C-alpha positions in Angstrom: -45.2 -57.6 49.7 -42.8 -60.4 50.2 -44.9 -61.5 53.2 -48.3 -60.4 52.1 -48.3 -62.2 48.7 -47.6 -65.6 50.1 -50.2 -65.1 52.8 -52.8 -64.1 50.2 -51.9 -67.2 48.1 -52.5 -69.5 51.1 -55.7 -67.6 52.0 -56.8 -68.1 48.4 -56.3 -71.9 48.7 -58.4 -71.9 51.8 -61.2 -69.9 50.1 -61.1 -72.2 47.0 -61.4 -75.2 49.3 -64.3 -73.7 51.2 -66.2 -72.9 48.0 -65.4 -76.2 46.3 -66.7 -78.2 49.3 -70.1 -76.6 48.9 -70.7 -77.3 45.2 -71.7 -80.7 43.7 -68.6 -82.8 42.9 -66.3 -80.4 44.7 -65.7 -82.7 47.7 -64.8 -85.6 45.4 -62.4 -83.3 43.5 -60.6 -82.2 46.7 -60.9 -85.5 48.6 -60.2 -88.0 45.9 -58.8 -86.6 42.6 -56.5 -84.0 44.2 -54.7 -86.4 46.6 -53.9 -88.8 43.8 -52.6 -86.0 41.6 -50.6 -84.4 44.4 -49.0 -87.7 45.5 -48.0 -88.5 41.9 -46.5 -85.0 41.4 -44.7 -85.3 44.8 -43.1 -88.7 43.9 -42.3 -87.8 40.3 -40.9 -84.4 41.3 -38.9 -85.8 44.1 -37.4 -88.6 42.0 -36.7 -86.1 39.2 -34.8 -83.7 41.5 -32.8 -86.5 43.1 -31.9 -88.0 39.6 -30.8 -84.6 38.3 -28.6 -84.1 41.4 -27.2 -87.6 41.1 -26.2 -86.9 37.4 -24.5 -83.7 38.2 -20.7 -84.3 37.9 -18.4 -83.3 40.8 -14.9 -83.8 39.6 -13.2 -82.3 42.7 -13.5 -82.7 46.4 -15.5 -79.8 47.7 -16.7 -80.8 51.2 -17.5 -78.1 53.7 -15.2 -78.5 56.7 -15.5 -77.2 60.3 -12.3 -78.6 61.9 -8.7 -79.7 61.5 -8.1 -81.8 58.4 -6.0 -85.0 58.4 -2.5 -83.8 57.8 0.7 -84.4 59.9 0.6 -87.3 62.3 1.2 -85.0 65.4 -1.7 -82.7 64.5 -5.0 -84.0 65.9 -7.7 -84.4 63.2 -11.4 -83.6 63.7 -12.6 -86.9 62.2 -16.3 -86.0 62.1 -16.3 -82.4 61.1 -13.5 -82.9 58.6 -13.7 -86.6 57.7 -11.0 -88.3 55.6 -12.7 -91.7 55.6 -16.0 -93.1 54.5 -16.9 -94.0 58.0 -16.3 -90.4 59.1 -18.5 -89.1 56.3 -21.3 -91.5 57.4 -21.1 -90.3 61.0 -21.0 -86.7 59.9 -24.2 -87.3 57.8 -26.0 -89.0 60.6 -25.2 -86.1 63.0 -26.4 -83.7 60.3 -29.6 -85.5 59.5 -30.7 -86.4 63.0 -29.2 -83.7 65.1 -28.7 -80.7 62.7 -25.0 -80.4 63.8 -24.2 -77.6 61.4 -27.0 -75.5 63.0 -25.7 -76.4 66.5 -22.4 -74.9 65.5 -24.1 -71.8 64.3 -22.6 -68.5 65.5 -23.9 -64.9 65.4 -21.9 -61.8 64.7 -22.7 -58.4 66.2 -21.1 -55.0 66.1 -20.6 -53.5 69.5 -19.3 -50.1 70.6 -15.8 -49.4 69.3 -16.8 -50.5 66.6 -16.0 -54.1 67.6 -17.1 -57.3 65.9 -18.2 -59.8 68.5 -19.0 -63.5 67.8 -21.3 -65.5 70.0 -23.2 -68.7 70.1 -26.7 -68.9 68.5 -28.5 -72.1 69.5 -32.1 -70.9 69.3 -32.4 -71.6 65.6 -31.0 -75.1 66.1 -33.4 -75.8 69.0 -36.5 -74.6 67.3 -35.6 -76.2 63.9 -35.1 -79.5 65.7 -38.4 -79.2 67.5 -40.2 -78.2 64.3 -38.8 -81.1 62.2 -39.3 -83.8 64.9 -42.8 -82.7 65.8 -43.6 -82.7 62.1 -42.3 -86.2 61.8 -44.3 -87.4 64.8 -47.5 -85.8 63.5 -47.1 -87.4 60.1 -46.5 -90.8 61.7 -49.5 -90.4 63.9 -51.6 -89.9 60.7 -50.7 -93.4 59.6 -53.6 -94.7 61.7 -55.9 -93.3 59.1 -54.3 -95.2 56.3 -54.0 -98.7 57.9 -56.5 -101.0 59.6 -55.4 -102.0 62.1 -52.9 -99.2 62.7 -49.2 -100.2 63.2 -48.3 -100.9 66.8 -45.7 -98.2 66.9 -48.4 -95.6 66.1 -50.3 -96.4 69.2 -47.1 -96.2 71.3 -46.3 -92.9 69.6 -49.7 -91.5 70.4 -49.5 -92.6 74.0 -46.1 -90.9 74.5 -47.3 -87.8 72.7 -50.4 -87.4 74.9 -49.1 -88.8 78.2 -49.8 -85.4 79.8 -53.5 -85.8 79.1 -55.4 -82.6 79.3 -59.2 -82.9 78.7 -60.8 -84.9 76.0 -59.8 -85.5 73.3 -56.2 -86.0 74.4 -54.1 -82.9 73.9 -51.0 -83.9 71.9 -47.8 -82.1 73.0 -46.4 -82.0 69.5 -49.4 -80.0 68.2 -48.5 -77.1 70.6 -44.7 -77.4 70.2 -45.1 -77.5 66.4 -47.0 -74.3 66.2 -44.7 -72.5 68.6 -41.6 -73.6 66.7 -43.3 -72.6 63.4 -44.1 -69.2 65.0 -40.4 -68.8 66.0 -39.2 -69.5 62.5 -41.6 -67.0 61.1 -40.9 -64.3 63.6 -37.1 -64.8 63.1 -37.5 -63.8 59.5 -39.6 -60.8 60.3 -37.9 -59.4 63.4 -34.2 -59.9 62.5 -33.2 -57.2 59.9 -30.4 -59.3 58.3 -32.7 -62.3 57.9 -35.7 -60.2 56.7 -33.4 -58.6 54.1 -32.6 -61.9 52.4 -36.0 -63.5 52.8 -38.1 -64.1 49.7 -41.7 -65.0 49.1 -40.5 -68.6 48.6 -39.3 -68.5 52.2 -42.6 -67.3 53.6 -45.0 -69.3 51.5 -44.2 -72.8 53.0 -44.3 -71.3 56.5 -47.9 -70.0 55.9 -48.9 -73.2 54.1 -47.6 -75.4 57.0 -49.2 -73.1 59.5 -52.5 -73.4 57.7 -52.2 -77.2 57.8 -51.5 -77.1 61.5 -54.3 -74.7 62.3 -56.9 -76.6 60.3 -55.8 -79.9 61.8 -56.0 -78.5 65.4 -59.5 -77.1 64.6 -60.6 -80.5 63.4 -59.4 -82.3 66.5 -60.2 -79.9 69.2 -62.8 -77.4 68.0 -64.9 -78.2 65.0 -67.0 -81.4 64.5 -65.9 -83.8 61.8 -66.9 -87.4 61.1 -63.7 -89.4 61.9 -65.3 -92.7 60.8 -66.1 -91.2 57.3 -62.6 -89.7 57.1 -61.0 -93.1 57.8 -63.2 -94.8 55.2 -62.1 -92.2 52.7 -58.4 -92.5 53.5 -58.5 -96.3 53.5 -60.3 -96.2 50.2 -57.5 -93.9 48.8 -54.9 -96.5 49.8 -56.8 -99.4 48.3 -57.9 -97.4 45.2 -61.5 -97.6 46.1 -62.3 -94.2 47.6 -65.8 -93.3 48.7 -67.2 -90.2 50.3 -69.8 -91.1 52.9 -71.7 -89.0 55.3 -71.0 -85.4 56.2 -67.3 -85.2 56.9 -67.1 -81.5 57.5 -65.9 -78.6 55.4 -62.8 -78.0 57.5 -61.5 -81.4 56.4 -61.4 -80.5 52.8 -59.6 -77.2 53.6 -57.0 -79.3 55.4 -56.7 -81.7 52.5 -56.4 -78.9 50.0 -53.5 -77.3 51.9 -51.7 -80.7 52.4 -52.0 -81.4 48.7 -50.7 -78.0 47.9 -47.7 -78.6 50.1 -47.0 -82.0 48.4 -47.2 -80.4 44.9 -45.0 -77.5 46.0 -42.5 -79.6 47.9 -40.3 -81.0 45.1 -39.8 -77.6 43.4 -39.0 -75.6 46.5 -36.3 -75.2 49.2 -38.1 -77.9 51.1 -36.2 -80.4 48.9 -33.3 -80.1 51.3 -34.9 -83.2 52.9 -33.5 -85.2 50.0 -30.8 -82.8 48.9 -28.8 -83.2 52.1 -27.9 -86.7 51.0 -26.9 -85.6 47.5 -24.8 -82.6 48.6 -21.1 -83.0 47.7 -20.3 -80.5 50.4 -21.6 -83.0 52.9 -21.2 -86.5 51.4 -17.6 -86.3 50.2 -14.4 -87.4 51.9 -11.9 -84.6 52.6 -8.7 -86.3 51.4 -7.4 -83.5 49.2 -4.1 -83.6 51.2 -3.6 -87.3 50.6 -5.0 -87.8 47.0 -4.5 -85.6 44.0 -7.8 -85.2 42.2 -7.6 -84.8 38.4 -10.5 -83.3 36.5 -11.7 -86.2 34.2 -12.8 -83.7 31.6 -9.3 -82.2 31.0 -8.3 -82.2 27.4 -5.5 -84.7 27.0 -3.8 -82.3 24.6 -3.5 -79.6 27.3 -0.6 -80.4 29.6 -0.6 -79.2 33.2 1.4 -76.0 33.8 3.2 -76.3 37.1 4.5 -73.4 39.0 8.1 -74.4 38.2 7.3 -74.3 34.5 5.5 -71.0 35.0 8.5 -69.5 36.7 10.8 -70.8 34.0 8.7 -69.1 31.4 8.3 -65.7 33.2 11.3 -65.6 35.5 13.0 -62.6 33.9 9.7 -60.6 33.9 9.1 -61.6 37.6 12.6 -60.4 38.5 12.2 -57.2 36.7 8.9 -56.6 38.5 10.5 -57.3 41.9 8.6 -60.5 42.5 10.3 -63.3 44.4 11.5 -66.3 42.5 12.6 -69.7 43.7 15.4 -70.0 41.2 17.8 -67.2 40.2 
């Protein structure tokens, strides 16, 4: 049911779009009203989540580290995996955002005969996650040609590079194929691997089905079903200039595509997909690991409560510790 319910939810969105596109006013509702509503919810929800994270107090240094910290001068520090300077944190964040370094370092643990716990490298998740995100980015940037006239120059260059291995007409974009394959891997990983399937929730499957639906409807529009591209561009340019107009017979599949895209935009700020903005706000990533150099005091400490050092603790309980056979620093 954790897989079936999200699939049914996405299928229901498709059926609603198919039905709405056939009734009077339905195309205007999906093609004009819904995009404005979805974009407003996306921006408002995104800003709200970031604001809430920014206001969350973090009194102590809690960075996640994957290497040797800065300590004694003769011990080599891992400056990027365990940064003690702001520059090191910036480099670490860049590696995380653009190269998914934490996934690259991912390891898997398996129990072999013995029993024996064996650790090994697990790079497939990193590779397909990287392919998925970068293909998604390229596809989104390619769509900018629908919202600008003339289209930005980099969009044409991006389209040329994406379709340089031209196969048939229209040009077959490589990112379309790689995107679907990467998405399929991420889904199968959750289904096939027992440990991942055990912890997967409907909230993990729903965005996968939703994005897959967007990809399939987009591919159908480009390569299989007939749509009026000129009418689509007139509508998208009208949305940008706040003068939208539905002209001609665009095609039902377009409204299904728009419905799914708007559903993703509405769902985005309130889901795990917010890691796109959350990675910058995460104190486990954006904090300097200088706990060995700077003593961090909780700013909320009651000034009337004095710190209780170990020396004071031992002075208070020394006799009890000795009676219990516990080691003490002072006799």
